[in-house]
Biopython code that builds the backbone (N, CA, C, O; Angstrom):
import numpy as np
from Bio.PDB.StructureBuilder import StructureBuilder

atoms = [
    (1, "MET", "N", (33.333, 222.153, 43.880)),
    (1, "MET", "CA", (33.043, 223.399, 44.578)),
    (1, "MET", "C", (33.204, 224.566, 43.617)),
    (1, "MET", "O", (34.328, 224.992, 43.353)),
    (2, "ALA", "N", (32.155, 225.065, 43.114)),
    (2, "ALA", "CA", (32.208, 226.225, 42.238)),
    (2, "ALA", "C", (32.303, 227.484, 43.076)),
    (2, "ALA", "O", (31.852, 227.517, 44.221)),
    (3, "GLY", "N", (32.888, 228.514, 42.502)),
    (3, "GLY", "CA", (33.004, 229.782, 43.212)),
    (3, "GLY", "C", (31.943, 230.765, 42.778)),
    (3, "GLY", "O", (31.505, 230.760, 41.628)),
    (4, "VAL", "N", (31.541, 231.595, 43.691)),
    (4, "VAL", "CA", (30.586, 232.662, 43.383)),
    (4, "VAL", "C", (31.318, 233.975, 43.522)),
    (4, "VAL", "O", (31.761, 234.308, 44.621)),
    (5, "PRO", "N", (31.466, 234.750, 42.433)),
    (5, "PRO", "CA", (32.155, 236.028, 42.571)),
    (5, "PRO", "C", (31.276, 237.059, 43.259)),
    (5, "PRO", "O", (30.105, 237.223, 42.919)),
    (6, "ARG", "N", (31.838, 237.731, 44.203)),
    (6, "ARG", "CA", (31.178, 238.846, 44.862)),
    (6, "ARG", "C", (32.169, 239.995, 44.755)),
    (6, "ARG", "O", (33.288, 239.908, 45.261)),
    (7, "VAL", "N", (31.762, 241.059, 44.102)),
    (7, "VAL", "CA", (32.718, 242.103, 43.761)),
    (7, "VAL", "C", (32.358, 243.437, 44.399)),
    (7, "VAL", "O", (31.201, 243.703, 44.727)),
    (8, "SER", "N", (33.373, 244.261, 44.563)),
    (8, "SER", "CA", (33.157, 245.570, 45.162)),
    (8, "SER", "C", (34.326, 246.480, 44.810)),
    (8, "SER", "O", (35.319, 246.055, 44.220)),
    (9, "HIS", "N", (34.179, 247.723, 45.182)),
    (9, "HIS", "CA", (35.317, 248.635, 45.116)),
    (9, "HIS", "C", (35.162, 249.666, 46.220)),
    (9, "HIS", "O", (34.066, 249.925, 46.716)),
    (10, "ALA", "N", (36.279, 250.234, 46.580)),
    (10, "ALA", "CA", (36.286, 251.204, 47.667)),
    (10, "ALA", "C", (37.012, 252.452, 47.206)),
    (10, "ALA", "O", (37.908, 252.383, 46.365)),
    (11, "THR", "N", (36.634, 253.567, 47.744)),
    (11, "THR", "CA", (37.342, 254.812, 47.477)),
    (11, "THR", "C", (38.298, 255.043, 48.632)),
    (11, "THR", "O", (37.890, 255.194, 49.784)),
    (12, "VAL", "N", (39.560, 255.066, 48.299)),
    (12, "VAL", "CA", (40.598, 255.344, 49.295)),
    (12, "VAL", "C", (40.893, 256.834, 49.219)),
    (12, "VAL", "O", (41.208, 257.347, 48.146)),
    (13, "ILE", "N", (40.796, 257.524, 50.327)),
    (13, "ILE", "CA", (41.039, 258.965, 50.360)),
    (13, "ILE", "C", (42.405, 259.230, 50.971)),
    (13, "ILE", "O", (42.681, 258.835, 52.104)),
    (14, "ASN", "N", (43.254, 259.904, 50.208)),
    (14, "ASN", "CA", (44.547, 260.328, 50.738)),
    (14, "ASN", "C", (44.272, 261.431, 51.761)),
    (14, "ASN", "O", (43.814, 262.513, 51.393)),
    (15, "GLN", "N", (44.547, 261.169, 53.032)),
    (15, "GLN", "CA", (44.209, 262.114, 54.093)),
    (15, "GLN", "C", (45.043, 263.396, 54.039)),
    (15, "GLN", "O", (44.652, 264.401, 54.633)),
    (16, "SER", "N", (46.182, 263.382, 53.341)),
    (16, "SER", "CA", (47.000, 264.591, 53.212)),
    (16, "SER", "C", (46.461, 265.531, 52.142)),
    (16, "SER", "O", (46.375, 266.742, 52.348)),
    (17, "THR", "N", (46.097, 264.953, 50.985)),
    (17, "THR", "CA", (45.674, 265.782, 49.857)),
    (17, "THR", "C", (44.169, 265.733, 49.617)),
    (17, "THR", "O", (43.645, 266.526, 48.834)),
    (18, "LEU", "N", (43.469, 264.817, 50.277)),
    (18, "LEU", "CA", (42.036, 264.564, 50.107)),
    (18, "LEU", "C", (41.674, 264.098, 48.698)),
    (18, "LEU", "O", (40.513, 264.178, 48.295)),
    (19, "GLU", "N", (42.666, 263.610, 47.950)),
    (19, "GLU", "CA", (42.419, 263.079, 46.619)),
    (19, "GLU", "C", (41.897, 261.648, 46.725)),
    (19, "GLU", "O", (42.404, 260.858, 47.522)),
    (20, "PRO", "N", (40.884, 261.312, 45.921)),
    (20, "PRO", "CA", (40.371, 259.940, 45.950)),
    (20, "PRO", "C", (41.178, 259.015, 45.045)),
    (20, "PRO", "O", (41.754, 259.437, 44.042)),
    (21, "TYR", "N", (41.199, 257.774, 45.424)),
    (21, "TYR", "CA", (41.790, 256.717, 44.604)),
    (21, "TYR", "C", (40.806, 255.548, 44.659)),
    (21, "TYR", "O", (40.406, 255.125, 45.743)),
    (22, "PHE", "N", (40.421, 255.031, 43.505)),
    (22, "PHE", "CA", (39.446, 253.955, 43.471)),
    (22, "PHE", "C", (40.153, 252.614, 43.542)),
    (22, "PHE", "O", (40.876, 252.221, 42.626)),
    (23, "CYS", "N", (39.933, 251.937, 44.627)),
    (23, "CYS", "CA", (40.550, 250.642, 44.907)),
    (23, "CYS", "C", (39.540, 249.555, 44.556)),
    (23, "CYS", "O", (38.598, 249.310, 45.310)),
    (24, "ASN", "N", (39.736, 248.907, 43.420)),
    (24, "ASN", "CA", (38.825, 247.856, 42.985)),
    (24, "ASN", "C", (39.273, 246.519, 43.543)),
    (24, "ASN", "O", (40.467, 246.228, 43.609)),
    (25, "PHE", "N", (38.305, 245.712, 43.943)),
    (25, "PHE", "CA", (38.641, 244.353, 44.347)),
    (25, "PHE", "C", (37.431, 243.460, 44.167)),
    (25, "PHE", "O", (36.287, 243.902, 44.278)),
    (26, "GLY", "N", (37.698, 242.217, 43.892)),
    (26, "GLY", "CA", (36.654, 241.207, 43.777)),
    (26, "GLY", "C", (36.871, 240.154, 44.849)),
    (26, "GLY", "O", (38.007, 239.850, 45.214)),
    (27, "VAL", "N", (35.786, 239.605, 45.345)),
    (27, "VAL", "CA", (35.852, 238.561, 46.354)),
    (27, "VAL", "C", (35.232, 237.313, 45.754)),
    (27, "VAL", "O", (34.066, 237.317, 45.357)),
    (28, "GLY", "N", (36.014, 236.245, 45.690)),
    (28, "GLY", "CA", (35.508, 234.954, 45.226)),
    (28, "GLY", "C", (35.356, 234.032, 46.422)),
    (28, "GLY", "O", (36.289, 233.855, 47.205)),
    (29, "MET", "N", (34.184, 233.451, 46.558)),
    (29, "MET", "CA", (33.899, 232.608, 47.723)),
    (29, "MET", "C", (33.348, 231.271, 47.235)),
    (29, "MET", "O", (32.420, 231.251, 46.427)),
    (30, "PRO", "N", (33.903, 230.154, 47.709)),
    (30, "PRO", "CA", (33.325, 228.866, 47.339)),
    (30, "PRO", "C", (31.868, 228.782, 47.799)),
    (30, "PRO", "O", (31.503, 229.371, 48.817)),
    (31, "ILE", "N", (31.052, 228.064, 47.066)),
    (31, "ILE", "CA", (29.652, 227.896, 47.431)),
    (31, "ILE", "C", (29.526, 226.915, 48.596)),
    (31, "ILE", "O", (28.612, 227.018, 49.415)),
    (32, "GLU", "N", (30.464, 225.959, 48.654)),
    (32, "GLU", "CA", (30.379, 224.908, 49.664)),
    (32, "GLU", "C", (31.757, 224.610, 50.224)),
    (32, "GLU", "O", (32.759, 224.653, 49.509)),
    (33, "GLN", "N", (31.791, 224.309, 51.499)),
    (33, "GLN", "CA", (33.006, 223.896, 52.186)),
    (33, "GLN", "C", (32.736, 222.566, 52.874)),
    (33, "GLN", "O", (31.623, 222.328, 53.345)),
    (34, "ARG", "N", (33.733, 221.703, 52.937)),
    (34, "ARG", "CA", (33.547, 220.412, 53.610)),
    (34, "ARG", "C", (33.170, 220.588, 55.080)),
    (34, "ARG", "O", (32.291, 219.890, 55.586)),
    (35, "LYS", "N", (33.827, 221.507, 55.753)),
    (35, "LYS", "CA", (33.622, 221.679, 57.191)),
    (35, "LYS", "C", (32.272, 222.302, 57.532)),
    (35, "LYS", "O", (31.626, 221.880, 58.491)),
    (36, "VAL", "N", (31.835, 223.298, 56.765)),
    (36, "VAL", "CA", (30.614, 224.036, 57.117)),
    (36, "VAL", "C", (29.447, 223.788, 56.166)),
    (36, "VAL", "O", (28.335, 224.247, 56.426)),
    (37, "GLY", "N", (29.676, 223.083, 55.090)),
    (37, "GLY", "CA", (28.607, 222.822, 54.119)),
    (37, "GLY", "C", (28.395, 224.017, 53.195)),
    (37, "GLY", "O", (29.340, 224.730, 52.858)),
    (38, "LEU", "N", (27.145, 224.226, 52.790)),
    (38, "LEU", "CA", (26.820, 225.327, 51.883)),
    (38, "LEU", "C", (27.041, 226.673, 52.570)),
    (38, "LEU", "O", (26.762, 226.835, 53.757)),
    (39, "ILE", "N", (27.543, 227.620, 51.806)),
    (39, "ILE", "CA", (27.773, 228.974, 52.321)),
    (39, "ILE", "C", (26.747, 229.885, 51.652)),
    (39, "ILE", "O", (26.829, 230.143, 50.451)),
    (40, "SER", "N", (25.791, 230.365, 52.422)),
    (40, "SER", "CA", (24.751, 231.246, 51.883)),
    (40, "SER", "C", (25.349, 232.613, 51.559)),
    (40, "SER", "O", (26.438, 232.951, 52.024)),
    (41, "ASP", "N", (24.629, 233.387, 50.761)),
    (41, "ASP", "CA", (25.085, 234.747, 50.451)),
    (41, "ASP", "C", (25.257, 235.581, 51.717)),
    (41, "ASP", "O", (26.291, 236.231, 51.871)),
    (42, "PRO", "N", (24.273, 235.589, 52.639)),
    (42, "PRO", "CA", (24.449, 236.395, 53.857)),
    (42, "PRO", "C", (25.669, 235.954, 54.686)),
    (42, "PRO", "O", (26.381, 236.795, 55.234)),
    (43, "LEU", "N", (25.908, 234.643, 54.775)),
    (43, "LEU", "CA", (27.074, 234.159, 55.527)),
    (43, "LEU", "C", (28.359, 234.561, 54.818)),
    (43, "LEU", "O", (29.310, 235.004, 55.463)),
    (44, "ALA", "N", (28.399, 234.413, 53.499)),
    (44, "ALA", "CA", (29.589, 234.802, 52.730)),
    (44, "ALA", "C", (29.864, 236.293, 52.896)),
    (44, "ALA", "O", (31.017, 236.698, 53.043)),
    (45, "GLN", "N", (28.820, 237.106, 52.876)),
    (45, "GLN", "CA", (28.984, 238.553, 53.035)),
    (45, "GLN", "C", (29.506, 238.894, 54.424)),
    (45, "GLN", "O", (30.370, 239.759, 54.569)),
    (46, "ARG", "N", (28.984, 238.215, 55.452)),
    (46, "ARG", "CA", (29.438, 238.481, 56.819)),
    (46, "ARG", "C", (30.894, 238.078, 57.006)),
    (46, "ARG", "O", (31.673, 238.817, 57.609)),
    (47, "ILE", "N", (31.264, 236.906, 56.491)),
    (47, "ILE", "CA", (32.648, 236.451, 56.586)),
    (47, "ILE", "C", (33.567, 237.427, 55.855)),
    (47, "ILE", "O", (34.607, 237.822, 56.383)),
    (48, "ALA", "N", (33.179, 237.813, 54.638)),
    (48, "ALA", "CA", (34.012, 238.732, 53.849)),
    (48, "ALA", "C", (34.136, 240.084, 54.543)),
    (48, "ALA", "O", (35.222, 240.662, 54.574)),
    (49, "ALA", "N", (33.049, 240.591, 55.097)),
    (49, "ALA", "CA", (33.099, 241.890, 55.787)),
    (49, "ALA", "C", (33.992, 241.821, 57.020)),
    (49, "ALA", "O", (34.791, 242.725, 57.262)),
    (50, "ASP", "N", (33.858, 240.749, 57.799)),
    (50, "ASP", "CA", (34.706, 240.595, 58.980)),
    (50, "ASP", "C", (36.183, 240.518, 58.589)),
    (50, "ASP", "O", (37.038, 241.129, 59.229)),
    (51, "CYS", "N", (36.465, 239.766, 57.539)),
    (51, "CYS", "CA", (37.854, 239.627, 57.081)),
    (51, "CYS", "C", (38.386, 240.936, 56.495)),
    (51, "CYS", "O", (39.556, 241.269, 56.685)),
    (52, "ALA", "N", (37.535, 241.676, 55.785)),
    (52, "ALA", "CA", (37.951, 242.973, 55.239)),
    (52, "ALA", "C", (38.275, 243.944, 56.370)),
    (52, "ALA", "O", (39.256, 244.685, 56.296)),
    (53, "ASN", "N", (37.452, 243.939, 57.414)),
    (53, "ASN", "CA", (37.723, 244.812, 58.562)),
    (53, "ASN", "C", (39.039, 244.448, 59.236)),
    (53, "ASN", "O", (39.810, 245.327, 59.620)),
    (54, "GLN", "N", (39.297, 243.142, 59.380)),
    (54, "GLN", "CA", (40.557, 242.702, 59.985)),
    (54, "GLN", "C", (41.740, 243.133, 59.113)),
    (54, "GLN", "O", (42.739, 243.640, 59.624)),
    (55, "ALA", "N", (41.626, 242.933, 57.814)),
    (55, "ALA", "CA", (42.702, 243.324, 56.900)),
    (55, "ALA", "C", (42.931, 244.834, 56.949)),
    (55, "ALA", "O", (44.075, 245.289, 56.941)),
    (56, "LEU", "N", (41.856, 245.604, 57.000)),
    (56, "LEU", "CA", (41.969, 247.056, 57.064)),
    (56, "LEU", "C", (42.678, 247.494, 58.340)),
    (56, "LEU", "O", (43.527, 248.386, 58.307)),
    (57, "ARG", "N", (42.333, 246.871, 59.465)),
    (57, "ARG", "CA", (43.011, 247.196, 60.731)),
    (57, "ARG", "C", (44.517, 246.914, 60.623)),
    (57, "ARG", "O", (45.338, 247.712, 61.075)),
    (58, "GLU", "N", (44.866, 245.779, 60.022)),
    (58, "GLU", "CA", (46.279, 245.422, 59.878)),
    (58, "GLU", "C", (47.017, 246.406, 58.978)),
    (58, "GLU", "O", (48.136, 246.818, 59.284)),
    (59, "VAL", "N", (46.393, 246.777, 57.875)),
    (59, "VAL", "CA", (47.035, 247.702, 56.924)),
    (59, "VAL", "C", (47.174, 249.097, 57.537)),
    (59, "VAL", "O", (48.221, 249.731, 57.406)),
    (60, "LEU", "N", (46.130, 249.570, 58.199)),
    (60, "LEU", "CA", (46.192, 250.911, 58.794)),
    (60, "LEU", "C", (47.195, 250.981, 59.942)),
    (60, "LEU", "O", (47.729, 252.052, 60.230)),
    (61, "ALA", "N", (47.455, 249.858, 60.596)),
    (61, "ALA", "CA", (48.435, 249.827, 61.683)),
    (61, "ALA", "C", (49.857, 249.988, 61.141)),
    (61, "ALA", "O", (50.725, 250.517, 61.836)),
    (62, "ALA", "N", (50.100, 249.543, 59.922)),
    (62, "ALA", "CA", (51.438, 249.629, 59.336)),
    (62, "ALA", "C", (51.345, 249.718, 57.814)),
    (62, "ALA", "O", (51.686, 248.762, 57.117)),
    (63, "PRO", "N", (50.878, 250.874, 57.286)),
    (63, "PRO", "CA", (50.791, 251.002, 55.822)),
    (63, "PRO", "C", (52.175, 250.951, 55.188)),
    (63, "PRO", "O", (53.131, 251.522, 55.711)),
    (64, "ALA", "N", (52.269, 250.268, 54.065)),
    (64, "ALA", "CA", (53.548, 250.096, 53.380)),
    (64, "ALA", "C", (54.009, 251.383, 52.702)),
    (64, "ALA", "O", (55.194, 251.550, 52.411)),
    (65, "SER", "N", (53.073, 252.283, 52.453)),
    (65, "SER", "CA", (53.391, 253.484, 51.686)),
    (65, "SER", "C", (52.314, 254.538, 51.935)),
    (65, "SER", "O", (51.180, 254.203, 52.279)),
    (66, "PRO", "N", (52.671, 255.817, 51.759)),
    (66, "PRO", "CA", (51.628, 256.843, 51.821)),
    (66, "PRO", "C", (50.826, 256.946, 50.519)),
    (66, "PRO", "O", (49.816, 257.648, 50.467)),
    (67, "LEU", "N", (51.266, 256.256, 49.481)),
    (67, "LEU", "CA", (50.579, 256.321, 48.193)),
    (67, "LEU", "C", (49.337, 255.431, 48.204)),
    (67, "LEU", "O", (49.441, 254.242, 48.504)),
    (68, "PRO", "N", (48.166, 255.981, 47.883)),
    (68, "PRO", "CA", (46.925, 255.208, 47.932)),
    (68, "PRO", "C", (46.955, 253.929, 47.098)),
    (68, "PRO", "O", (46.414, 252.909, 47.523)),
    (69, "GLY", "N", (47.575, 253.966, 45.924)),
    (69, "GLY", "CA", (47.633, 252.771, 45.079)),
    (69, "GLY", "C", (48.366, 251.628, 45.748)),
    (69, "GLY", "O", (47.955, 250.472, 45.640)),
    (70, "LEU", "N", (49.447, 251.942, 46.437)),
    (70, "LEU", "CA", (50.202, 250.903, 47.136)),
    (70, "LEU", "C", (49.474, 250.433, 48.385)),
    (70, "LEU", "O", (49.548, 249.256, 48.737)),
    (71, "VAL", "N", (48.768, 251.341, 49.062)),
    (71, "VAL", "CA", (47.956, 250.949, 50.215)),
    (71, "VAL", "C", (46.822, 250.029, 49.744)),
    (71, "VAL", "O", (46.501, 249.047, 50.412)),
    (72, "CYS", "N", (46.230, 250.342, 48.618)),
    (72, "CYS", "CA", (45.172, 249.516, 48.053)),
    (72, "CYS", "C", (45.696, 248.111, 47.761)),
    (72, "CYS", "O", (45.038, 247.125, 48.092)),
    (73, "MET", "N", (46.865, 248.013, 47.148)),
    (73, "MET", "CA", (47.465, 246.728, 46.841)),
    (73, "MET", "C", (47.750, 245.953, 48.132)),
    (73, "MET", "O", (47.502, 244.750, 48.206)),
    (74, "GLN", "N", (48.270, 246.648, 49.144)),
    (74, "GLN", "CA", (48.542, 246.029, 50.429)),
    (74, "GLN", "C", (47.235, 245.528, 51.053)),
    (74, "GLN", "O", (47.195, 244.430, 51.608)),
    (75, "PHE", "N", (46.175, 246.324, 50.965)),
    (75, "PHE", "CA", (44.875, 245.909, 51.494)),
    (75, "PHE", "C", (44.374, 244.653, 50.792)),
    (75, "PHE", "O", (43.955, 243.703, 51.454)),
    (76, "ARG", "N", (44.413, 244.635, 49.459)),
    (76, "ARG", "CA", (43.935, 243.459, 48.715)),
    (76, "ARG", "C", (44.712, 242.211, 49.105)),
    (76, "ARG", "O", (44.126, 241.153, 49.332)),
    (77, "ASN", "N", (46.047, 242.339, 49.183)),
    (77, "ASN", "CA", (46.877, 241.186, 49.535)),
    (77, "ASN", "C", (46.579, 240.691, 50.951)),
    (77, "ASN", "O", (46.458, 239.488, 51.185)),
    (78, "THR", "N", (46.462, 241.625, 51.888)),
    (78, "THR", "CA", (46.172, 241.257, 53.276)),
    (78, "THR", "C", (44.774, 240.670, 53.387)),
    (78, "THR", "O", (44.573, 239.675, 54.083)),
    (79, "PHE", "N", (43.810, 241.274, 52.710)),
    (79, "PHE", "CA", (42.435, 240.780, 52.704)),
    (79, "PHE", "C", (42.404, 239.350, 52.174)),
    (79, "PHE", "O", (41.733, 238.489, 52.744)),
    (80, "HIS", "N", (43.128, 239.093, 51.082)),
    (80, "HIS", "CA", (43.186, 237.747, 50.505)),
    (80, "HIS", "C", (43.710, 236.736, 51.527)),
    (80, "HIS", "O", (43.140, 235.656, 51.684)),
    (81, "GLU", "N", (44.784, 237.082, 52.212)),
    (81, "GLU", "CA", (45.364, 236.172, 53.213)),
    (81, "GLU", "C", (44.378, 235.891, 54.344)),
    (81, "GLU", "O", (44.172, 234.736, 54.716)),
    (82, "VAL", "N", (43.773, 236.934, 54.887)),
    (82, "VAL", "CA", (42.836, 236.779, 56.002)),
    (82, "VAL", "C", (41.606, 235.980, 55.563)),
    (82, "VAL", "O", (41.168, 235.077, 56.276)),
    (83, "LEU", "N", (41.054, 236.304, 54.405)),
    (83, "LEU", "CA", (39.856, 235.627, 53.915)),
    (83, "LEU", "C", (40.128, 234.164, 53.617)),
    (83, "LEU", "O", (39.304, 233.305, 53.931)),
    (84, "ASN", "N", (41.281, 233.868, 53.009)),
    (84, "ASN", "CA", (41.591, 232.487, 52.669)),
    (84, "ASN", "C", (41.850, 231.637, 53.910)),
    (84, "ASN", "O", (41.654, 230.422, 53.877)),
    (85, "ARG", "N", (42.289, 232.266, 55.008)),
    (85, "ARG", "CA", (42.402, 231.519, 56.270)),
    (85, "ARG", "C", (41.018, 231.189, 56.823)),
    (85, "ARG", "O", (40.829, 230.139, 57.439)),
    (86, "ALA", "N", (40.061, 232.070, 56.609)),
    (86, "ALA", "CA", (38.698, 231.845, 57.107)),
    (86, "ALA", "C", (37.939, 230.828, 56.252)),
    (86, "ALA", "O", (37.223, 229.977, 56.779)),
    (87, "VAL", "N", (38.101, 230.924, 54.941)),
    (87, "VAL", "CA", (37.417, 230.029, 53.995)),
    (87, "VAL", "C", (38.435, 229.595, 52.947)),
    (87, "VAL", "O", (38.788, 230.359, 52.049)),
    (88, "THR", "N", (38.896, 228.365, 53.076)),
    (88, "THR", "CA", (39.871, 227.848, 52.124)),
    (88, "THR", "C", (39.309, 227.919, 50.712)),
    (88, "THR", "O", (38.184, 227.492, 50.454)),
    (89, "GLY", "N", (40.101, 228.461, 49.811)),
    (89, "GLY", "CA", (39.674, 228.599, 48.423)),
    (89, "GLY", "C", (39.079, 229.949, 48.095)),
    (89, "GLY", "O", (38.822, 230.236, 46.926)),
    (90, "ALA", "N", (38.850, 230.794, 49.100)),
    (90, "ALA", "CA", (38.343, 232.151, 48.846)),
    (90, "ALA", "C", (39.477, 232.986, 48.272)),
    (90, "ALA", "O", (40.651, 232.683, 48.484)),
    (91, "SER", "N", (39.122, 234.031, 47.550)),
    (91, "SER", "CA", (40.159, 234.868, 46.951)),
    (91, "SER", "C", (39.730, 236.323, 46.882)),
    (91, "SER", "O", (38.542, 236.645, 46.900)),
    (92, "VAL", "N", (40.719, 237.183, 46.804)),
    (92, "VAL", "CA", (40.501, 238.615, 46.595)),
    (92, "VAL", "C", (41.353, 238.997, 45.399)),
    (92, "VAL", "O", (42.555, 238.733, 45.375)),
    (93, "THR", "N", (40.738, 239.612, 44.420)),
    (93, "THR", "CA", (41.437, 239.991, 43.197)),
    (93, "THR", "C", (41.270, 241.486, 42.940)),
    (93, "THR", "O", (40.589, 242.181, 43.694)),
    (94, "ALA", "N", (41.888, 241.966, 41.887)),
    (94, "ALA", "CA", (41.776, 243.372, 41.509)),
    (94, "ALA", "C", (40.606, 243.603, 40.562)),
    (94, "ALA", "O", (40.412, 244.728, 40.101)),
    (95, "LEU", "N", (39.827, 242.582, 40.261)),
    (95, "LEU", "CA", (38.718, 242.707, 39.319)),
    (95, "LEU", "C", (37.457, 243.207, 40.010)),
    (95, "LEU", "O", (37.201, 242.895, 41.173)),
    (96, "CYS", "N", (36.680, 243.985, 39.276)),
    (96, "CYS", "CA", (35.443, 244.543, 39.812)),
    (96, "CYS", "C", (34.468, 244.774, 38.670)),
    (96, "CYS", "O", (34.863, 245.226, 37.595)),
    (97, "GLU", "N", (33.200, 244.467, 38.893)),
    (97, "GLU", "CA", (32.179, 244.742, 37.884)),
    (97, "GLU", "C", (31.731, 246.192, 38.000)),
    (97, "GLU", "O", (31.640, 246.722, 39.107)),
    (98, "LYS", "N", (31.452, 246.835, 36.882)),
    (98, "LYS", "CA", (31.056, 248.244, 36.875)),
    (98, "LYS", "C", (29.739, 248.503, 37.599)),
    (98, "LYS", "O", (29.540, 249.594, 38.133)),
    (99, "LYS", "N", (28.841, 247.527, 37.629)),
    (99, "LYS", "CA", (27.537, 247.733, 38.249)),
    (99, "LYS", "C", (27.574, 247.628, 39.779)),
    (99, "LYS", "O", (26.550, 247.817, 40.436)),
    (100, "THR", "N", (28.742, 247.332, 40.344)),
    (100, "THR", "CA", (28.863, 247.176, 41.782)),
    (100, "THR", "C", (28.707, 248.520, 42.489)),
    (100, "THR", "O", (29.263, 249.530, 42.057)),
    (101, "LYS", "N", (27.947, 248.519, 43.572)),
    (101, "LYS", "CA", (27.753, 249.729, 44.364)),
    (101, "LYS", "C", (29.036, 250.048, 45.119)),
    (101, "LYS", "O", (29.565, 249.183, 45.818)),
    (102, "PRO", "N", (29.551, 251.274, 44.993)),
    (102, "PRO", "CA", (30.809, 251.615, 45.654)),
    (102, "PRO", "C", (30.682, 251.685, 47.182)),
    (102, "PRO", "O", (29.634, 252.026, 47.730)),
    (103, "ILE", "N", (31.776, 251.352, 47.830)),
    (103, "ILE", "CA", (31.894, 251.462, 49.284)),
    (103, "ILE", "C", (33.032, 252.412, 49.547)),
    (103, "ILE", "O", (34.106, 252.256, 48.964)),
    (104, "ARG", "N", (32.834, 253.394, 50.408)),
    (104, "ARG", "CA", (33.896, 254.356, 50.696)),
    (104, "ARG", "C", (34.663, 253.927, 51.934)),
    (104, "ARG", "O", (34.086, 253.673, 52.991)),
    (105, "VAL", "N", (35.975, 253.854, 51.777)),
    (105, "VAL", "CA", (36.867, 253.514, 52.885)),
    (105, "VAL", "C", (37.904, 254.618, 52.936)),
    (105, "VAL", "O", (38.581, 254.868, 51.939)),
    (106, "ASP", "N", (38.045, 255.283, 54.072)),
    (106, "ASP", "CA", (39.052, 256.334, 54.207)),
    (106, "ASP", "C", (40.317, 255.779, 54.842)),
    (106, "ASP", "O", (40.271, 255.158, 55.905)),
    (107, "PHE", "N", (41.444, 256.008, 54.183)),
    (107, "PHE", "CA", (42.748, 255.609, 54.720)),
    (107, "PHE", "C", (43.442, 256.849, 55.219)),
    (107, "PHE", "O", (44.564, 256.769, 55.719)),
]
sb = StructureBuilder()
sb.init_structure("model")
sb.init_model(0)
sb.init_chain("A")
sb.init_seg("    ")
for serial, (resi, resn, name, xyz) in enumerate(atoms, 1):
    if name == "N":
        sb.init_residue(resn, " ", resi, " ")
    sb.init_atom(name, np.array(xyz, "f"), 0.0, 1.0, " ", f" {name:<3s}", serial, name[0])
structure = sb.get_structure()
């Protein structure tokens, strides 16, 4: 089962100071799973988006810190846990390719 890296980054906005913080993360998704077979790009994207939304809800409900960098780290860790429960072997890392289109997420 080889992995396909899917990478992104988000801009976290400190709501007190309105300062941006760039939260980079990479999503690694296995190409195939025993239970579901091949995972297409659209399916991988939908699973990752659903898991990212769940992780974001969890982090926003109880942020570990008001500092964007620590919130970003908490988001990546939570996202990794949620995603890996959905697809065994999936991962979320701090790596991001420069050519990736940014996604804005306000915290």
